[in-house]
C-alpha positions in Angstrom: 105.8 109.2 -33.7 109.5 109.5 -33.0 109.3 111.1 -29.6 110.6 108.5 -27.1 112.6 110.1 -24.3 115.6 107.9 -25.0 115.8 108.7 -28.8 119.5 109.4 -29.4 120.0 110.9 -25.8 120.4 109.1 -22.6 118.6 110.5 -19.6 121.8 111.2 -17.4 123.0 113.6 -20.3 120.5 116.2 -19.8 122.5 118.3 -17.2 125.7 117.9 -19.1 124.1 119.2 -22.2 123.5 122.7 -20.6 127.3 123.0 -20.0 128.1 121.8 -23.7 125.7 124.3 -25.2 126.8 127.3 -23.2 129.5 128.0 -25.9 126.7 128.8 -28.5 125.2 131.7 -26.4 126.9 134.6 -27.9 124.8 136.9 -30.3 126.4 138.5 -33.2 125.3 142.2 -33.5 125.5 142.4 -37.3 123.6 139.1 -37.8 120.8 140.2 -35.3 120.5 143.6 -37.0 120.4 141.8 -40.5 117.7 139.3 -39.1 115.6 142.3 -37.9 115.7 144.0 -41.4 114.9 140.8 -43.3 111.9 140.3 -41.2 110.4 143.9 -41.0 111.1 144.8 -44.7 109.1 141.8 -46.1 106.3 142.3 -43.5 105.8 146.0 -44.4 106.1 145.1 -48.1 103.5 142.5 -47.9 101.2 144.6 -45.8 101.4 147.3 -48.3 100.7 144.9 -51.2 97.7 143.4 -49.5 96.3 146.9 -48.9 97.0 147.9 -52.6 95.2 144.7 -54.0 92.2 145.6 -51.5 92.0 149.1 -52.9 91.8 147.6 -56.4 88.9 145.5 -55.4 90.7 142.3 -55.3 89.9 141.2 -51.7 90.8 137.5 -52.6 94.4 138.5 -53.5 94.7 140.6 -50.3 93.6 137.5 -48.2 96.2 135.3 -50.1 98.9 137.9 -49.3 97.9 137.6 -45.7 99.3 134.1 -45.4 103.0 134.9 -46.0 102.6 138.2 -44.1 101.3 136.3 -41.1 104.5 134.1 -41.4 106.8 137.2 -41.1 104.8 138.5 -38.2 105.3 135.2 -36.5 108.9 135.5 -37.2 109.0 139.2 -35.7 107.3 137.6 -32.6 110.3 135.2 -32.2 112.8 138.1 -32.4 110.7 139.6 -29.6 111.0 136.1 -27.8 114.7 136.2 -28.0 115.0 139.8 -26.8 113.0 138.5 -23.7 115.6 136.0 -23.1 118.3 138.7 -23.5 119.8 136.7 -26.5 119.0 138.8 -29.6 121.6 141.6 -28.7 124.4 141.5 -26.2 123.2 144.5 -24.2 119.9 144.3 -22.1 119.0 147.9 -23.1 118.9 147.1 -26.8 116.9 143.8 -26.1 114.4 145.5 -24.1 113.5 148.5 -26.3 113.5 146.5 -29.6 111.3 143.9 -27.7 108.9 146.7 -26.4 108.5 148.2 -29.9 107.9 144.7 -31.5 105.4 144.1 -28.7 103.1 146.8 -30.2 103.1 145.1 -33.5 102.5 141.7 -32.0 99.8 142.9 -29.5 102.0 141.5 -26.7 103.2 143.6 -23.8 107.0 142.8 -23.6 107.7 143.1 -19.9 104.7 141.1 -18.8 105.3 138.5 -21.5 109.1 138.3 -20.5 108.1 137.6 -16.9 105.4 134.9 -17.6 107.8 133.2 -20.1 110.5 133.1 -17.5 108.1 131.4 -15.3 107.2 128.9 -17.9 110.9 128.0 -18.4 111.4 127.6 -14.8 108.4 125.4 -14.3 107.8 123.5 -17.4 106.8 119.9 -16.9 106.2 120.4 -13.2 102.7 119.2 -12.2 102.6 121.2 -8.8 103.5 124.5 -10.6 101.1 124.7 -13.5 99.1 127.8 -14.4 101.4 130.7 -15.8 102.9 130.6 -19.1 101.6 127.3 -20.3 98.5 125.6 -21.6 96.2 124.3 -19.0 96.6 120.5 -18.7 94.9 118.3 -16.3 95.7 114.9 -15.2 93.5 111.9 -15.7 92.7 111.9 -11.9 92.1 115.5 -11.8 89.7 115.4 -14.8 87.7 112.5 -13.2 87.4 114.3 -10.0 85.7 117.4 -11.6 82.0 117.8 -11.8 80.2 117.4 -15.0 80.3 121.2 -15.6 84.2 121.2 -14.9 84.7 118.4 -17.4 82.6 120.2 -20.0 84.5 123.6 -19.5 87.9 121.7 -19.8 86.5 119.9 -22.9 85.5 123.2 -24.4 88.7 124.8 -23.5 90.6 121.9 -25.2 88.5 121.7 -28.3 90.5 122.5 -31.5 88.0 125.3 -32.5 88.4 127.0 -29.3 92.2 126.2 -28.8 93.2 127.3 -32.4 90.3 129.5 -33.5 88.6 131.7 -30.7 91.5 131.2 -28.2 94.3 133.0 -30.1 92.0 135.9 -31.0 90.9 136.2 -27.3 94.5 135.9 -26.2 96.2 138.5 -28.4 93.2 140.9 -28.8 91.7 141.0 -25.2 93.8 139.1 -22.6 97.1 140.8 -23.4 95.6 144.1 -22.7 96.1 143.3 -18.8 98.9 141.8 -17.1 96.8 138.7 -16.5 98.3 136.3 -14.0 100.7 138.9 -12.6 98.1 141.5 -11.6 99.7 142.2 -8.2 103.4 142.0 -9.2 103.9 145.8 -9.2 103.5 149.0 -11.3 106.1 148.2 -13.8 104.2 145.5 -15.5 101.1 147.7 -15.4 103.0 150.5 -16.9 104.5 148.3 -19.6 101.1 146.9 -20.5 99.4 150.1 -20.6 102.3 151.7 -22.7 102.0 148.8 -25.2 98.2 149.4 -25.4 98.9 153.2 -25.9 101.4 152.2 -28.8 98.8 149.9 -30.3 96.1 152.6 -30.2 98.4 155.2 -31.8 99.4 152.6 -34.5 95.8 151.8 -35.3 94.9 155.4 -35.4 97.6 156.3 -37.7 97.0 153.4 -40.2 93.2 154.0 -40.0 93.8 157.7 -40.9 96.1 156.8 -43.8 94.1 153.8 -45.4 90.7 154.1 -43.9 89.0 151.9 -41.2 87.7 149.2 -43.5 90.9 148.7 -45.3 92.8 148.5 -42.1 90.5 145.9 -40.6 90.1 143.7 -43.7 93.9 143.9 -44.5 95.4 143.7 -40.8 92.9 141.5 -39.0 93.5 138.3 -41.3 97.2 138.8 -40.8 97.0 139.2 -37.1 94.6 136.3 -36.5 96.7 133.9 -38.8 99.8 134.8 -37.0 98.1 134.4 -33.5 96.8 130.9 -34.6 100.3 129.8 -35.7 101.8 131.2 -32.7 99.5 129.3 -30.3 99.8 126.1 -32.5 103.8 126.2 -32.2 103.6 126.7 -28.4 101.0 123.8 -28.2 103.0 121.4 -30.2 106.3 122.2 -28.4 105.2 120.7 -25.1 101.9 118.7 -25.9 103.0 115.5 -27.4 102.6 111.9 -26.2 106.0 111.2 -24.6 106.4 114.6 -23.1 107.6 114.8 -19.5 105.7 115.8 -16.5 106.5 115.0 -12.8 105.5 116.1 -9.3 107.6 118.6 -7.6 109.6 116.0 -5.6 110.6 114.2 -8.7 110.8 117.1 -11.1 114.2 118.0 -12.5 114.9 121.2 -14.6 117.2 119.7 -17.0 115.3 116.6 -17.7 112.1 118.6 -18.1 113.8 120.8 -20.6 115.3 118.0 -22.8 112.4 115.6 -22.6 109.4 117.8 -22.0 110.0 120.0 -25.2 109.8 118.8 -28.7 112.1 118.9 -31.8 109.4 120.1 -34.2 111.3 119.3 -37.4 109.5 121.6 -40.0 110.2 122.0 -43.7 112.9 124.4 -44.5 110.7 127.4 -45.2 108.6 127.0 -42.1 111.7 126.6 -40.1 113.0 129.9 -41.3 109.6 131.7 -40.8 109.3 130.4 -37.3 112.9 131.4 -36.5 114.0 127.7 -35.6 111.7 127.6 -32.5 111.0 124.1 -33.4 114.3 123.2 -32.0 112.7 123.7 -28.7 114.3 121.1 -26.6 117.6 122.7 -27.2 116.1 126.2 -26.6 114.8 125.0 -23.2 118.2 123.4 -22.3 120.0 126.7 -23.1 117.7 129.6 -23.5 120.7 131.9 -24.0 121.3 130.7 -27.5 120.1 133.1 -30.2 117.7 131.4 -32.6 120.0 131.7 -35.6 122.6 129.5 -33.7 120.2 126.6 -33.0 120.8 124.8 -36.2 124.4 124.8 -35.5 123.8 122.9 -32.4 122.1 120.1 -34.3 124.7 120.2 -37.0 127.4 119.8 -34.3 125.5 117.3 -32.2 123.4 115.0 -34.3 122.4 112.9 -31.5 120.0 115.8 -30.4 118.2 115.6 -33.8 116.1 112.7 -32.8 115.3 113.4 -29.2 111.6 114.1 -29.0 111.4 114.7 -32.7 108.0 115.4 -34.4 107.4 115.9 -37.9 104.7 118.2 -39.4 102.4 115.3 -40.3 102.8 113.7 -37.0 102.2 116.9 -35.1 98.5 117.0 -36.1 98.0 113.8 -34.1 98.9 115.9 -30.9 95.5 117.8 -31.1 93.5 114.8 -29.5 96.2 114.6 -26.4 94.5 116.4 -23.6 95.2 114.6 -20.2 98.3 113.6 -18.5 98.2 110.0 -17.3 100.6 109.7 -14.3 100.3 105.9 -14.3 101.4 105.5 -18.0 103.5 108.7 -18.0 102.2 110.1 -21.3 99.5 112.4 -22.6 96.3 110.6 -23.6 93.0 111.5 -25.4 89.7 111.7 -23.7 88.7 108.4 -25.2 91.9 106.7 -24.0 91.1 107.9 -20.5 87.6 106.6 -20.7 88.6 103.2 -22.1 91.2 102.9 -19.2 88.6 103.8 -16.7 86.3 101.1 -18.1 89.0 98.5 -18.0 89.8 99.3 -14.4 86.2 99.1 -13.5 85.9 95.6 -15.2 89.0 94.4 -13.2 87.9 95.8 -9.8 84.1 95.2 -10.0 82.4 92.1 -8.4 80.7 89.6 -10.5 77.1 90.3 -11.2 76.2 86.7 -10.6 76.2 85.4 -7.2 78.7 82.5 -6.4 77.2 79.2 -5.2 79.1 77.0 -2.8 79.6 73.5 -4.1 80.4 70.6 -1.9 83.5 68.6 -2.7 81.1 65.6 -3.2 79.1 67.5 -5.6 82.0 68.7 -7.6 83.4 65.1 -7.8 80.0 63.8 -8.9 80.1 66.4 -11.9 83.6 65.5 -12.8 82.7 61.7 -12.8 
C-alpha cells in the first residue's frame, strides 16, 4: 500500500506546504453556484424517477436508481462540508445559510457539525485529544488494559457490520438529533439542532402528504442509508490507514498530522467527482480554506503531493481490519497482529518452563570428552 510518510514529500516540508497552498483558497461565486445546481438538480430528478418507478410497481428499479441518487446526496453533503469551512462562498452569511438548508436534507445540523469538525481538524492525530469528530481508536496498550467487556464492546464497535451498517443509520437518524459531544456548549448549538429537526419534520410531512408514507420511506430511506454508509466509509479511510500518524500531545504537530495523518484516497474519476474530491484529504487538512473544486489543481501543480499517503480503491478495503494504534511500531494494526505481538513478547520475557541444572566444570568437561 503506497502510504509511506516519506512518499514524495519530506517531513520538514509539512509546514511550508500550508504557505504554498494558501493561494488556492479563493472561492469563485459563479463556479460555486454552478456546483450547487449540478448537484441538486440531478438529485431531485433521480428522486422523482425512483418514486415514479415505485408507483409503477417496479420497486427493483427504484432501488437501482437509489444508488446514483445516494452519490449526489453525498456530494451535497460535501458542499455543506465546504460551507462549514467557509470556503464554498466568499461570505460567511451565504456559507452558513446554504449549509443550514443542506443540513435538513443530509440530516446533519450545520452549526453543531461545523463546531465538531473544526475540533477534528485541530486535534487529528493527537492521542491525548481524541473523542470529538473522529472515529474511536484505542492504542494496543489501552485495549489490553480493558476488561473483557470493554474489549468486547470495542470489537463490536469496530466490526464492519456495525461501523458501516448499523453505525451510519444510528449516526444520521438518531445521534444527529441532539448536539452530542457539545451538550453544554450553549443554546446556539441546541437552537441550530432543533431548527434542523423541525426542518426535517416539515420536509418529511410535505413529501409524505405528496407521495404517501410507504412511497416516501421505500424511496428515500435506501438513498439516505446508502449515502450515510458512503459518508462514514470516506471519513474512515481518510484517517484509518496503516501508515497514518498519531502522537502524544508533547510530540504532536498540527502540520505533520495534517499531511501524514490524512490519506490521498485516489478514486476513479466518477467517484472522485461524486465525492467532491474529498479523497484529496491530506491537502484539505493542510489547507482547509481550499474549495473542493480547486483541490485537483493542487495535485496538478504539485505532483509530489500525489503519492503522499496514497491509497487506491482496492487497497482501501484492507483498512477495515486496522483497529488499534501500535505506539511502538507507529502504525495501525489488526486485532490479530496485536495478539501475535503480545504472544511474541510473552515468549521473549517468560522464564523457561524447565528448571536449570547446575553442572560442574568437571562434569561438563567429561561430557565434551
